[in-house]
C-alpha positions as CSV (number, residue, x, y, z in Angstrom):
1,X,39.2,-27.0,32.4
2,X,40.6,-24.3,34.6
3,X,38.3,-23.1,37.4
4,X,36.6,-19.8,36.7
5,X,33.5,-17.9,37.7
6,X,32.0,-15.3,35.4
7,X,29.8,-12.7,37.0
8,X,27.3,-10.5,35.3
9,X,25.3,-7.4,36.3
10,X,26.7,-7.0,39.9
11,X,26.6,-3.6,41.6
12,X,29.7,-2.5,43.5
13,X,28.5,-3.8,46.9
14,X,27.6,-7.2,45.5
15,X,30.9,-7.3,43.6
16,X,32.8,-6.6,46.8
17,X,30.9,-9.3,48.7
18,X,31.6,-11.8,45.9
19,X,35.3,-11.0,45.9
20,X,35.5,-11.3,49.7
21,X,33.6,-14.6,49.7
22,X,35.7,-16.3,47.0
23,X,39.1,-14.8,47.5
24,X,40.1,-17.5,50.1
25,X,39.1,-20.2,47.6
26,X,41.5,-18.9,45.0
27,X,39.0,-19.2,42.2
28,X,39.5,-17.0,39.1
29,X,36.7,-14.3,38.9
30,X,35.9,-12.5,35.7
31,X,33.5,-9.6,35.6
32,X,31.6,-9.6,32.3
33,X,30.9,-6.0,31.1
34,X,27.6,-5.3,29.4
35,X,29.3,-5.0,26.0
36,X,30.3,-8.7,26.3
37,X,26.9,-10.0,27.4
38,X,26.4,-11.1,23.7
39,X,29.5,-13.3,23.7
40,X,29.4,-17.1,24.2
41,X,29.9,-18.0,27.8
42,X,32.4,-20.7,26.8
43,X,34.6,-18.1,25.1
44,X,34.5,-15.8,28.1
45,X,35.5,-18.7,30.3
46,X,38.4,-19.5,28.0
47,X,37.0,-22.8,26.8
48,X,36.1,-21.8,23.2
49,X,38.0,-19.6,20.8
50,X,36.7,-16.0,20.8
51,X,33.1,-15.8,19.9
52,X,31.2,-13.3,17.9
53,X,29.3,-10.7,19.9
54,X,25.5,-10.7,19.2
55,X,24.4,-7.0,19.7
56,X,20.8,-8.0,20.3
57,X,21.9,-9.9,23.4
58,X,23.7,-7.1,25.1
59,X,20.7,-6.0,27.2
60,X,19.7,-9.6,28.0
61,X,21.1,-9.8,31.5
62,X,19.0,-7.7,33.9
63,X,19.9,-9.3,37.3
64,X,23.1,-10.7,38.9
65,X,24.1,-14.0,37.3
66,X,27.1,-16.4,37.9
67,X,28.5,-18.9,35.5
68,X,30.8,-21.5,37.1
69,X,33.3,-23.2,34.9
70,X,35.5,-26.2,35.8
71,X,34.0,-26.6,39.3
72,X,32.8,-30.0,40.3
73,X,31.6,-31.9,43.3
74,X,33.1,-30.7,46.6
75,X,34.7,-27.6,45.0
76,X,31.3,-26.5,43.7
77,X,29.8,-27.0,47.2
78,X,32.6,-24.9,48.7
79,X,31.8,-22.0,46.4
80,X,28.1,-22.2,47.1
81,X,28.7,-22.4,50.9
82,X,31.0,-19.3,50.7
83,X,28.4,-17.4,48.8
84,X,25.7,-18.3,51.4
85,X,28.0,-17.5,54.4
86,X,28.7,-14.0,52.9
87,X,25.0,-13.2,52.4
88,X,25.0,-13.4,48.6
89,X,21.7,-14.6,47.3
90,X,22.1,-15.0,43.6
91,X,19.1,-16.9,42.1
92,X,20.6,-17.1,38.6
93,X,23.6,-19.5,38.7
94,X,24.7,-22.0,36.1
95,X,27.5,-24.5,35.6
96,X,29.2,-24.3,32.2
97,X,28.4,-27.4,30.2
98,X,29.0,-28.7,26.7
99,X,25.4,-27.8,26.0
100,X,25.4,-24.2,27.2
101,X,29.0,-23.1,26.4
102,X,28.0,-21.7,23.0
103,X,25.1,-19.7,24.5
104,X,25.4,-15.9,25.0
105,X,25.0,-14.5,28.4
106,X,21.6,-13.2,27.4
107,X,20.5,-16.6,26.2
108,X,21.7,-18.3,29.4
109,X,20.1,-15.7,31.5
110,X,16.7,-16.1,29.7
111,X,16.9,-19.9,30.3
112,X,17.7,-19.4,34.0
113,X,14.8,-17.0,34.4
114,X,12.5,-19.6,32.9
115,X,13.8,-22.4,35.1
116,X,13.5,-20.2,38.2
117,X,9.9,-19.4,37.3
118,X,9.1,-23.0,36.8
119,X,10.7,-24.0,40.1
120,X,8.8,-21.2,41.9
121,X,5.5,-22.6,40.6
122,X,6.1,-26.0,42.3
């Protein structure tokens, strides 16, 4: 699987920080526009054949979210360190897996929000 990072719902300042942080790592970045929030994340990352857009999911991502595909071990650590060093605090991050590759951006975001809330309660 080719390395790629999908990013959702970033404002222009956050987008520039993200690009500056990850440019030296030569990882492929793909901005996901709102009209594609309802597509399977695996299709957007180039893992699955084009997926069908679910219109009800378009508005499902309401905060910045990253989906990292093809990054493992030390490479994943490099990306996370680069984000931290550049002042990017993104609470909603996920690694693309066999389990979540068919989920839409909205579905994945909802799951991350739930997980984040559960972790905050601990």
